[in-house]
Structure formats: structure tokens, C-alpha cells
N, C-alpha and C positions, 0 to 999 in steps of 0.2 A: 389419530387417523393415519392410515398407511400412506407413505409418500407417493406410492404408485397410483393412488386413487384420489389424492388431494386435488381439489379444484375442478373435478370432472362431474358435472351435473349436480344432482341433489345429494349433498354429502350424507344425509340421513339414510340414503339407500346404498351407500358404498359398503364394500365388504369390511367386516371387522376382522382383524388379524388375531386369531386365538393363540397361535404358537408361532414363534420365530426363534430358532435355535440351531446350533451346530452340535452334532453328536460325533464323538471320536470312537471309532472301532479299531482297536490296536492290532488285531491279527485275524486271519481266517478263522471262522467259527465263532468269533466273539459276537455278542448280541447286545441290543439295547431295547428296553421297554419303557414307553412313555404313556402318560395318561393326559387327555385333554377333555375338558367339560364343554359340551355344546349346550348352552343355556337356552331358556325359553324365548329369548328375544331374537335369536338367530337360528340358523339351520337351513335356510334356503340357499341353493346353489353352493353347497359346501365342498371344498376341495382339500384333500390331504396330499401335499406335494413333498417329494423326497428327491433331492439332487445329490449325485455322487461323482467321484473323480472320473476323468476321461478313460483311464485304464481300469477303473474299478468295476465291481459287480456286487449287488446287494439283493437280498430277498426281503420283501416287506409284506406284512399281513396286518389287518385291522380286526378288532372285535368290538361290536356295537354294545350299547348298554343292555340290550336284551340277549347278549351272548351269541349273536350271529357273527360268523367269521367271514372275512373277505380276503381274497388273495389273488394271485395272478390268473386264476380261473374264473374270477367273478367278472360280470359285465361292467362293473364300475371301474375296473382296473385298466390303466393305460400306461404303456412304456414308450418313451421317446428316446431312441438310441442317439439321435443327433445332438441332443442336449443333455443326455445322461440323466433323465428325469423319469420317475415313477409317480403316477397320479391316480388317486381314487376320487371320482366325482359323483356326488349325490345331489339329485334334484331337491330333496328334503332329507336332512340328516336327523336321525332320532335324537331327542333331547336326553342328555345324561352323559355319563363318563364313557369316552371311547379310549380304547387301548391300542397303541401301535407298537409293533415289534419289528426291529431291523436286524438283519443278520449279515455279517461280512462273508461274502462267498467268492472273493477274488484271491486265489493262491499266490499270484504274482506280486501282490501288494502287502507290505507289512502293516500299513496303517491306512485307513480311509476316514475322511471327514465328510459326514453326510449333513446336508442342510435340510432342516425340517420346517415346513410352513403349513399352517392350517388357516384357511380363510372361509368365512361364512357370511352370507347376506342377511339383513333383517327379515323377520317374519311380519308380513303385512305392514301395519302402521306402527309397530312396536319400535321404540327407540332403543338401540342396543347400548351397552356400556362401551365407552371408547377410552383409549389412553393416548394422550398427546405428550411428547417428551422433548426437552431441549436442554442445551447447555448455556449458561449465562454469558459466555464469551467464546468467540471463534478463535481468537488469538490470546492464549493464556501466557502472559509474561510472568514467569516465576519470580517471586512467590505470591503473586496476586491470587486471591481466593477464587477457585473455580467451583461452580455449583451445578449439579445435575438436578433438573426438575422433571416431574411427571404429574400431569393432571388426569385424574380418573373421574369421569362423569358419565351420566346418562342424560343426554341433552344438556340442560343447564343445572342438573341436579348432581351435587357432589356425592362421591362414594367414599364413605369413611371406613377406617379400620381394615383396609385392604393390605395385603402383603405385597409390597412394591419393591422390586430389586433391579438395580442397574448393574450391567456387566461391561467393564471397560477393557478393551483390547489395547495392551501396551506394546510399543516396539521393544525389541531386544528381550522379549519374555514370552515363554510359552503359556504362562499362567495368566488368566484373566483376573482382574480385581473385581470382587463382588462387594457392592455397597447396598446396605439397607436404606431405602428412602423412607422418611417419616413425615407425618402430618401432625406433629405435636406442639408446634409453636416454639420449639427449642432449636439451638444451633442455627443451621441455615434456613430453617422453616420460618416464614414470616408470620403465619397465622395458623393456629390449630384448627382442625376440623373444617377446612375449606375445600378439601378434595385435591389440594396441591401438595405433593410429597417431594422431599428434597434431601440432598446430602452434599457435603463438601467432598471434592476429590483432591487428595493430598499426596497420593503415592505415585508421583511422577518418577520416571527412571531415565529419561533422556529428552533431548530436544527433538521432537518428531510429532507425527500425527497420531492421535488417539481416537478410537471410535467407540460409540456407546449404544448398547441395546438395553431395552427396559422391558420387564415383564411384570404383570400385575395379576394377582389371583385373589379370590375371595372364598371363604369357607362359610357354610350355612351356620347361622346362629352367631356369627361374629361381625361380618360386614353389614353396613347400614347405608341406606339412602338418606341424605339430609334434605328434608322437604320443608319449605317455608323460609322465614327470615326475609331478607331483601336488602336493598341498598338504594341510594339515590333518591328518587321521588317518593319511594315507599316510606323512607325515614322522615320526609318532610310533610307527609300527609297523615294526620292522626287516624289511627285505625286501619291504615292501608297495609301494614306489614303483617303477614300471616305468621302466627307462632311457629317456632321450629318444631318439627316432628322428625323422628328417626324411624324408618321403616326397614325391616330386614331385606337384605339383598340376596339374590340367589348365588349359588356357586358358579363361578365363571373363571375363564382364563383370557387374558389379553396380552398382546405384545406389540412393540413398536421400536423404531430406531430413533435415537435422539440426535443423530448426525455425528459430526466429528469436530475436533478442535486441535489446534497446533500449539505445542508448548515451546517457548523460547526462553533463553536466559537461565536455563536449569543448570545447577551445579550440585554434584553429588556430595554427600557428607553433611549437608546442612539440615537443620531442624527448625524452620522458621515459624511453625504453627504451634501456638499454645492451645490448651483446652478451651473450648467455647465457654461463654458465660452461662451460668445457671440462671434461669429466669422464672422458675416455678417452685422455689423453695416454699414449704408450708410448715406450719406448726400443726401437727395432727393430734397431739395430746399433751396434757400437763398434769402430772401426778404431783399434787401439792404436798401430800404427806411425805413422799420420798424425795421431793424437790428435783424431779426429773422431767425434762421437756423432750419430746420425741419430734424430730425434724424429718422431712421427706422431700426428695427432689428427683428429677430426671438426670441421669448421668450424662455428662459430655464425653468426648473422646480424648485420647492421647494427643491427637492432632485435630483440633477443632471438634468435629463430631464423629471422628473415625478412631477406632481402637479402644484401649482401656487405659484410664488414668492410673497414676501411681497412688495418689491419696488425696485428702481434702484438708483444707484449713478453715475451721469454723471459729467465728468470733461472736462474742456476746457483749452486750452493753446495756445501758439504762435509758437510751434514747435512740431515735432513728439516726440522727446526725452522727452519733458516736461510732456507729458501725458502717455508715455509708460514706460520709466525708472523711472519717478517720479510721478506716478499716485496719490499716497497718498498726496503728497505735492502740486499738481496742484490745480487750482481754481475749486470750485464747480460751476456747471452751474446753471444759473438762469432760472427756468422753467416758462413758461407762464401759465401752468395749471398742476394740479396734475395728475400723471400717474396712471391709474387704470389697474393693470395686468389682463390679460384675461386667462392665462394658457399656459402651455408648448406647443410649436409648432405654436402659433398664431403670426402674424405680428403685431407689435405695433409701434406707433410713439410718438415722444416727440418734442415739440417746445421750442427752447432755445433762450433766449434774450441775445444779445451780445453787448449791449450798453457799451461804455467806453473802448472797446477793439480795438486794432489796427487790422483792418480786412484785412490786407495784406495777412496774413495766419492765419487761425483759425483751430485748431486741436481738435478732440473730441475722448473720449473713455467712455465706460460704463461698469458697473458690476452690477450683481443682488444681492439682499439681501433676505435671508429667515427669517422665523419667529423666529428662534433661534439666529439670529444675525450673521449667517455665510455669508461671502461674496464670490461670485464667483470670478474667476480671471478676471482682466481687459480685455476688448474686443480688437479686432483689432482697430487700430487708423485710423481715417478718417479726411479729411480736406475739407475746403471750396474752395481749389484751383481749383477744377473742374469748379467753377463758376466765376473765376477771369477774364476770357476774357470778360465777360459781364460788369465787372467794368470799362473796357476801353471804353465802349460805342460802341462796335462793334456789327454789326448785324450778322445774321446767314451766309450770303454770304461772309462777310469779314472774319469771323472765318474759314469758309470752305476754303477760298483762302489761309489763313495762313497755315492751316494744309496741304493743297495740295502742297504749296510751300516747306514745310518741307519734304514731301514725295518725291517730285521731286528732291530736293537737295540730299536726301539720295540715290536715284536711280542713279544720276549723279556721285556721289562719288564712288559708287560700280562699275559703268561702267568704270571709269578711272582706278581704281585699277585692274580690270580684264584685261584692255587693256595693262597696263604696265607689268603685269605678263606674258601675251602672248608674248610681244616683248622680254622680258628678257629670256624667255624659248627658243625662236627661235634664239636669239643672242648667247646664250650659246651653242646651238647645232652646230652653225657655227664657233665656236671658236673665236667669236668677243668680248667676255666680258673681259674687262681689269680690273685690280685692281683699286678700288676707290681711288682717290688721297686724301691724308690727308690734312685737312684744319686747 
């Protein structure tokens, strides 16, 4: 929710901020073209706002999804000299992609910074997607971990697989730091697929104030609304929790401000942040003839979940304790090929040769290494046990029969216990329960 509208009336009717950004036009004649999606949940009382410097001058035009052009001659165009603002106002904006073009027209200025903002109100009773962003600490005492969060929802419904980016304005620097926020349960993210995206901020450069803007966008066929599930009372009431469904989300843009934070105790030249712990290591295949196990995980960063690590340390053992409690003393895995890190947030694989090991149970763990030689914590431990039924020469139907038999046996035991409890209860109510004889 935009800070300017927070707490005023019904928040479901507040304007959604579709775009909030600064555009740099380096010299006269330079232009910038941007695109913003007006989705089906908004479009009412839509304003495209462009603010420029006091001595500046710009020309702005819009093109609607149906290719209609709007400029200074259009009735929707308004210019306010006192505030150096150009605005296009629409009672109802057409749904689809709008293009805006900005041109630098001030010969006296070498550079202009133009602030672009697009706001739109909900259509009728439709709940729009909104973004709420914040930082976990207002006073960041270096090197405490600073986390930027953004929640993307439609009402109480999380939006999954959105592209969420934070832009951090640093002092003593003209370049913003761009952070990809993720909802994958790794690094700074507490839970995957809950609509809350996050990332650590580790690239401080001085003791000063830092400000954060966040943008979220979705693409058709990728983003999803997560419907169902539940918590609290729903979990305590049998049958009350709706099964989780994922429904396609429309293309949309949203933006907000996460506020600012102040860094203290910063000292340059330090590298206090190791790579984050890997928490989603998986065994995805086991070629028993070749004695090769394929592992996969989400990459952490050079500093927590930012940047690219230098390499990985993979260990193999014959028990869970061997590679969890005794990671450093467990055997280093033999790799079929060198692992080339791709960067934080990417999925990566490693093929491990397990010749000479008793493959009744093979366990694996991995940790990342950065350029300074810092190690991340060892990952979750996984094993090849998931593939052991194949070692017995069983086909899919036989495996299914074994699993089905186990389930049926469990159901039978539960039924017997329930029947005995029922008989005991009724016997007690009739005064027929005698003391159990000692044996």
C-alpha cells in the first residue's frame, strides 16, 4: 500500500501504485520509453504523473493498448508549472500495456532526473494486487544482517512467482544496488510460496541513511495466485482447510517504498558475511550401474544470498550423523565434473561418483565457499534411500503394491484401536469393566 494513502478510509479502495521510479535523461534530445500494465482489477481514476527539475523541461506522450496517442494537446493532459509536474488523468484507463515516452527538452541542463508515478484505483468490488515492503531494522548496526521484505498479495491471497526487485539508494554512490527478492524458502526467506519475498542487503559503503524502493511485476503464464490452505483454527478443525490451488495471475506492475534505514559501525575492507546455508539439497537421480548420484540445490550468494559463490564442498557418508554432526571429518565427494556457480537463486546440479562405497545407504551434504575462504553452514542431509526400492529389482506396480499394503495396514490398525475404544467406553457406562487381572 502506498504510504500516502495508508490508513485513509477503506484500504481496498485506495489507489494501487503501478509505477514508482526515477528516470535519468543525460542531455537535451535524450529520451526514455517505459511500459506499464494496467490490469483488469484497476483502471479507475488513473493518473500518469511526471515530475522534473525546477529549471528543467520535458515532453511526454502516452500510447494506449489500442494504439491511441495522448500528448500536450489531449484533454487528459495537465501541466503544473509551480510544481514542475505533467499529469495525464483518465476516469477509466484501458486495460493492457501503456507506453510512455519522455524527452529531454531543456538546453540549459546537461542532465534531468524525472520521477515517474502511475496510480490507479480498483474497478468496482475487485481487489487489486498490492505490494507492502519493509526493512527488518531501522538502525542497522554493521555487520548485523539487514533484510528487505516485500509481500505481494491480492487481499489475503499470496501471489507466487512474481519478479520482485528492490532498489537501494546508497550514500557516496551514484549507482543504486539492485536486489532480487525471492520467495523460495532459502537464505533470508523464511517460508517458500507464502507471497513474502526477501533478500539480505550486504553492500553497505558508509555510515549513513539508505532508502529502498520495491517493484513487482508478473508475466502471463508464470505468476500464480495461491488459493486455499489456511492456518490457526483451520488446522485444528478436521476438514476445515481448503486444499491449495494455484490460479494464473494476470500481467501487472506494482511499486512501493520500503522506507529507509541508518547504518552505523561500518568499517570498509571487511567481509563479515559467509554464504547462506543451503536448505533444499535433493537427490534427483541414482545411476546404480554407473555408481553416480546427481544432487541439486538452490545456490546461495557470495555474501549470504547476494552475489556468486566461488565453489562448493560436498561430503558423502554412510549415515546421517556422519555428514551432519561430523561434516568436516566425513569423506569429500568425488565429482564427475567441475561445478561452475551461476549466481544466487539459481538451481545447480552436481554428479557424484560413489565407487567403492557400500550403497546400502549413502548420505550427502554440501556447503558453499566464497572468495575470502568463508564457508557457509552445512546443508540439510539427503540420502539415496529414496531409490533403494529400485535396487531390489521392483517395478513401479510392485512398489505401489508395497506402499498400498503399508497404507492398508495402517488403516486396519487405526480401525481396530477405534473399535476397542468404542467397546471400552460402552462397557464402562454399563458398569461392566472389571479390574485387569495381574499376570
